[in-house]
N, C-alpha and C positions, 0 to 999 in steps of 0.2 A: 500616489508615489509610483514612479516608473519602475519597470522590472529591473533595469540596470542598477538603480539606487537600492532596491531591495537586496539584490545580490551583494552589493557593496557592504550593506549593514550586516548581512548574514556572515560574510567572510570575516568582517571585523570582529564579530562576536566569537566566531570559531577561533580566530587567532588569539584573542584575549584569553579564551578558555584554555587553549593549549599552553600559552605562556604561564598561566596560573598553575596548570598541572606540572609542567616542567620545573617550575620554581618549587612546587611542593615536593617533587621527587628529589630535587637537589638538596632541600632542607633535611629530608629524611636521611639521604645518603651522607650528608655532612655530619650527622650524629653517629654514624657508624665508624668504628675504628678499622680502617683499611690500611694494611701495610702493602706498599708497592715495591717490588724488587725486580731485578732483571736477571736473565739467564743467557749465556752466550750461544746456546744451542737448544734445540727441542729436547725435552727430557726423555723422549723415546717411549718410555713405558713406566707405569707405577709398579710393575711386577719386578720386585728385586731379585727374583730367581732368574730373570731374563736380562739382567742389566749389571754391568760391572763398572759403570762410570758415573751414573746420575742417581744420587740417593736422596735428593731433596724431597721428592714425593713420598717414598717409603718412610722417611723420618717424620713426616707430618701427617700422613694418612693412616699409618700403621703403628703398632707397638710390638715390643719384644718381651720375652719372659723376664729378662733382666735389662736394665738400662745403664748406660755409662754417662755420668753427669760431670760437669765442670765444677770444681771446688773454688772457693775464693782465692786460694793460693795459685790457681791456674792448673793444678794437677787434676787427675780424674779419679772417680771412684765408682764401683759397681753397686747399684741399689736395686731393690725389688721393683719389678715392672708388672707384667701380667701375672707373674708368679709372686705371691706375697712372701713366700719362704721356700727353702729347699734344703735337702740334706745330701751328703755325699758319703758313700761307704768308705771305710778305712783303706780299702785297696785302690780307691780313686777311680773305680770303674762304673759305679751305678749312681745316677743322679735322680732324685725324686723331687719334682716340682709341685708345690701346692698352689693352685690357681686362685685368684681372687674370685669371689662370687659376685654376681650382679654386674659384670662387665659386658657391654653390648657392642656388637658390630654395627656399622652404619645402616645395615638392612634390618636391624631390630633383633637379630639372632643373638642369644646369649653365648658368650665364650665358654667352650667346654674343652675337656682334655682331648676329645676326639678331633677338634679343630687343630690342635697342636700336632698330634700324631699325623693327621692328614697333610699339614703344611710341609713337614720334613720328609714324609714319604713321597709327596709330590715332587720335591726337589730331587730325590733319588730315582724317581721313576724315569726310565730311559725315554719314554714317550714325551716327557716334558722338555727334554733337551735343555735343562738348566745349565747356567754358566758358573754357579757358585757352589757346586757340590763338594768342593774341598773342605768346607767348614764342617761337613758331616762324615768325613773320611773315617773317623775313629768309631763311629756308631757301629755296634755289632750287626753284621749282615748288610752293611752299606754297599760293599763291592758286589755282592751277589745281586742286590736290587738294581744297581747300576748296569750290571751285565745282563739283566733280564732273566736271571735264573730263578727269581722269586717274584711273587705278586705283592708282597709286603716286606717291611724291614723288621727283622727279628728284634733289634734293640729298641724299638719304639712301641710303648704300651700305654694305654689309658687304663689305670688301675680302678678308677671310678670317674664320676662326672667331672670332678675338679682336681684329679691327681694324675700327673704324667710321670712315667718312669723311662729314663733314657739310659740304656746300658752300652758301655763302650767295650770294644774288643780288647783294649789295653788302656792304661791310664793316659790321659791327655791333659797336661797341666793347664793350658790356656782355655779349656772348654767353656768355663763360665764367661770369660771375656768374649769368646766367639759368639755366645748366645746373646750378647749385647750389641753385636754388629748389625747394621741395617739389613744384611742378607738373611738374618734370622727372624725377620718380621713374620707375624702370624696371620694366616688367612682363615676365612670362614669356608668350611667344606661345601656347604649347600650353595652358596653364592658362586664360589670359584669354579666348581664343577659345571654349573649352569653356564657361566661365561665362557668356558672352554679356552680356546686359543686367543680369544679377544680380551681376556682378563688383563686389566691395567692399561688398556689402550684408549679407553674413553672414560668419561665421567660415569656413564651408566654401567660400565663393566669394572668399576673400581670400588672396593669395599674393604675397610679395615676397622680397627677399634680406635684409631688415632684421634688427636685433638682437632683435626680438620677433615672436612669431607670435600671430595672433589666435586665441584658444581659444574664446571665447564672446562673443556679441553679443546682448543682450536690448534690443530697441528701447525707447528712452525710459527705460531703467533703468540698465544697466551694460554695460561691455565689460571682458573679461579678456584680458590679453596675457601670454604666457609666454616665458621666455628661449629664444633660438635657440642651441642647443648648438654648432651648426656655423657660427656667424657668422664671416665672414672676418677681422674685426678682433679676434676673441677673444670668448668668451662674456661677456655683460654681468654686472655684479656682482649685479643684481637677479634673482630667480627669476621674479617675476611683477609685473604692474602691474594693479591693480584700479581701474577708472575708473567712478565713480558719478555719475549725472546728478542734480544738485541745483540747483534753480532759485531757491530762496529764500536770500538772504544770511544771515539769522538762523539758519536751519537749518544752513547750511554752517558757520557759526561754532560752533554747538553740537556738530556732529559732529567738528569739529577739536579742540575742547577735551575731548571725550569719548574722543579717541584713535582715532576712526574714519577720520580723514583726516590725512595726514602733511604735506601742503603746502597752506597756505591762500593762494590766489591773490587778492590784493586787487583786481586788475582785474575780478574777478567780483563784488566786494562792496565798493565804495568806501566805503559807509556804515560799514564796520567798521574802517576805518583808524585813527581816533582811539582806539578801544578798545585795539587792539594796541600802538599807540605809547605809550600812557599806562599800560599794564598792566605792573607790575614782572616778572611771570612771563614775558611775551612780548616786551617791547621789545628785549631783546638777541638775540632769535631772528628779528628782521626783517632780511632782506637785500633789496638793490634794485639796479636797473640802469636806464639810460635806455631808454625805449621809442622806438625809431627810427621815430617816426611823428608826425603832426601833426594836431591838431584844427583845423578850419577851417569857414568859412561859404562856400558857393557863392553867388555873385551872378550871377543869370541876366540877361545884358545884353539879352535879347529882351524882358524884362518892363520896359516903360517906367514910370518915367523912368530906369531903371538903365543905359540906353545912354549916359547922360551921365556922364563920368568924375568930375565934381564931386559928383554924387549918390553915387557909389560911395565916393569919398574921405570924404564926410560920414558914410557908414555905418561905415566903418573907425574913424573917430574917435568915433563915438557909442556904441561898445561898450566897457564896462569889463571887459576880458578878465582882469585880475588878480582882480577880484571873483569872476568865474566860477570861476577856478582855485582861489581860496581857499575858496569856498562848496562846490563840488562835489568838488574833489580835494584839499582840505585843504592847498593851497599846495605840494603835492609836484610841482613841475615848473618850467618856465621859459617866459616869454612868447616867442612866435615872431614874427619880423618878416619872414620870407621863405617860400620854398617848401621848402628843404632843412632837415630837422630835425637836431637835435643827434645826433651819432653817425653820420651819413651821410657818405660820402666827398664832400668839397666843401663841407661845412657852413661858413657864414661867420658867425662870432660878432660881426663888426663892422658889421653892417647898421644903417642908420639906424632907430631905433625908431619904431613907430607909436604915437602919443601919444593917450591918452583925453582928448578935449576937446569935450564936447557943445556948448559955446558956439560954438566955431569951426565945428563941424559944422552948426549952425543957420544961421550966416552963409553957409556954402557952399551950403546948400539955397536960401537967398534969392537968392544970386548966380546960381544955376542957373534961377531963375524959379519957385521953390516956397516963397514966404514963409509960406504956410499949412501947410506940411508935405507929407509923402508917404505914401501908402498902400502897404503891402507884405504879402505872405503868406509865412509860414514853414511848411514841411512837417513834420508830426509823423507818423512811421510807427508804426502801432499796436503792432508787435511789438518795437520798439527799446528799450523799458524806460523806467524812471522818470528815469534820468540825463539822457536826451535831452529828455524832457518838461520837466524842471526847467530845463535849459539854454535851451530855447525860451521858457519863461516869464520867466526872468531877462532875456533879451535884449528880450523884449516890453516889460517894465517899464522897463528902463534907457534905451531909445532914444527914449522919449516926449519926454524933455527936449530932444532935438535936433530933434524934429518928425516922427519916423517913427511912423506908426500901424500896428501889426502885428496881423495876423489869423493865428491858428494853424490850419492845415488838417489834419485827421486823415485819413490814407489807409492802405490796407493795403499790405503790402510788394510784392506782385506789381504792383499799380497804380503804385506809386512807380517801380519799375524800368522798367516799360513806358513810362511817360510821360517819364522822365528820358532814356532812350536816343534819344528823338525830339528832344531839345533843348528841350522845352516845360515842364519841371518848374518849379515855383515855387522860391524860394530855400530852401536847406536847410543844416543843419549835419551834419558827419560827421567821421570820423577815417580817416586812411590810414596804414598801416604798411608798412615796406619788405619786399617779397618778396625783393629782392636788393639788395646794397649798391652802388647806382649812382644818380646823380641822374636818369638816364633814367626810372627807376621812378616818379618824381614828376612831372617836367616833361612827359614825353610822355603820361603818363596823363591829365593835366588840360588841357594847352595845345597839343597837336598838333592838326592839322586835323580828325582824327576824334575825338580825345579831348575837345576842347572842346565838341563837339556832344553826344556820348553822355553826358557828365557834366552837360550843361545849363549850361555856363559861357558859351558863345557869344562867346568873346573872339577874334573873327575878324581876326587880324592876320597877313597873308601873310609879313611879315618874321620874325615869331616862328616860324611854321610852317617857313620855310626854314632858320632857324637850328637848330631842333630836329632836323630831318632831317639837317643837316650834322653836328651834334654826335654823332649816332649812328655816323658814319663816321670820326671823328677818332681816330687811334690814339695820339696824344701826349696822355697823361692831363693834363699840366699845361695844355695848350692847351684841352682839353675843359672843365676846371674853370673856367678863366678865362671861357669863353664862357657857361657856366651861371650864373656869378655876375653877369655883365652882364644876362642874361635875367631873373634873379631881381629885380634892381632895376627893370627895365622893367615886368615883369608886375605886381609887388606895389606898387611905390611910384609909378611913372609912370602906369600904367594902372588901378591899384586893382582888378585883375581878380578878386581874392578877398580874404577876410579871414582871415589866419592867426591862430589863437588861441594855442595853447601846445603844448609837448612835455611830456608827463607822465613822472614817475618811476614805474617799475613796482615795486611792493612785493610781496614774498612772505614769509609767516611759516612757519618750519620747526619741525616737531615735534622734540623732543630726539633721537629715534631716527634722524633724517636726518643722516648723517655726511658726505655729499658732495653738493653741489648747485651746478651751474654755471648762472648766469643767461645765457640766450642773447644773442648779440650784438645782436639786433634788439629785445630786450625783449618778445618774444611770450609769450603764454600757451601757445600750441602750441609744443612743443619736443621734442627727442629726450631720452630719459631713459637713454641708454646709459651715461653716466658717473655717474649718480646712484647713491648707495649708502645703505643703511640698516642698522641693527643687526638 
């Protein structure tokens, strides 16, 4: 046999062997339940203390003392998480959490009270430079810790290995709801201290107690999560989750139809909604739920002449919000007339509607001393995408009839946030979704003494400030809701302090292999996939 023929036979055998091996790997992989999803941007980090926008990783790799679940009715409820029970003192200031025993972090360390104390103290440590410290504002000693005056937080104590006591400086009614938000995810002291400033940035530096373990993280490309066999609630149905970064809506749709993505999140691709709703193959695979959030316009009262309530009311009436909803979101939502969105505790469906009336708006401007109209600037952040650019353009065109001359100012994201927190931003449009199910998450964020400045509303009303501070301490829920509804009428209808646009319906399209999918109570794109199941 010639040497060339020998080489041919050897290569043939190697190729056959490789084919068999690849086939075997494929057969094994086919038995695994892998959910494939897409994300429009890199998640940035799994460290929820360093992130305010991307919570998919914290919700799947970590747990919280309390969890917020979706009921069959679509409402939400608080249930035990890492804490199997808790007590609150009659004065509403001291919370004692009893941890589950036998809960383990992904590195094998058992969860203890010290980990909980460490997690929240780390958030308040000024060296951490955390972004979500407001959830702990009411903890006794929080401000001293943030200011670097102390090395520990007075109100955080481990009473024993499995008991945590958190003492507040004053009652804070939403505290249990806050403990269920993704920002309150619990870390392991030993692992997190060792990871340092790299915590959450790679698979090797990410560790929680959650149902999934981060296996691989390729920046701007994909993340792979695998099932946690030792999860305290029982192993998830899924074996793995493959998260692909896809920035283009058309590409996302093609990947979905090619079977490369199992859940098509329409919040990432509004332009594709008509296609799926009209397609016989997909229209019956569309599921939806209310997004507990609200699109709105910020009116900065420091920007004259918007200090005049008549000018603000004119702007409210000059915007055809239904047309924007129909044009950009295909009518899948409801107009908002207040601060609290549909689905939030306290939502008032009977508020007086804000009517589109450009003629009346023009009369109000004339009455305010501006018969020739008003100049205003809307901010367009360069990285926010086409939906926001189109919204600005629609508003710019429609308010001309009432006498508003709009200039659209392009800024980069860092500049926008830097200027906004000083209270000097021009008017802008944004959306806010519930981190936790309580009106405080909306009212205090925008209209408290600090919030109204850092969000550039500048609605400086001492009576509103006092009422919002008082609402946080009221333990009677019925009384709290009544107060928030009064404030809603005052802020939106009497003061015209902002322009509520609409609450949108969140649509998801499911591939046939998806057998169980629970729409999260808040309608987020970021969700836990613990209960999801596929063929």
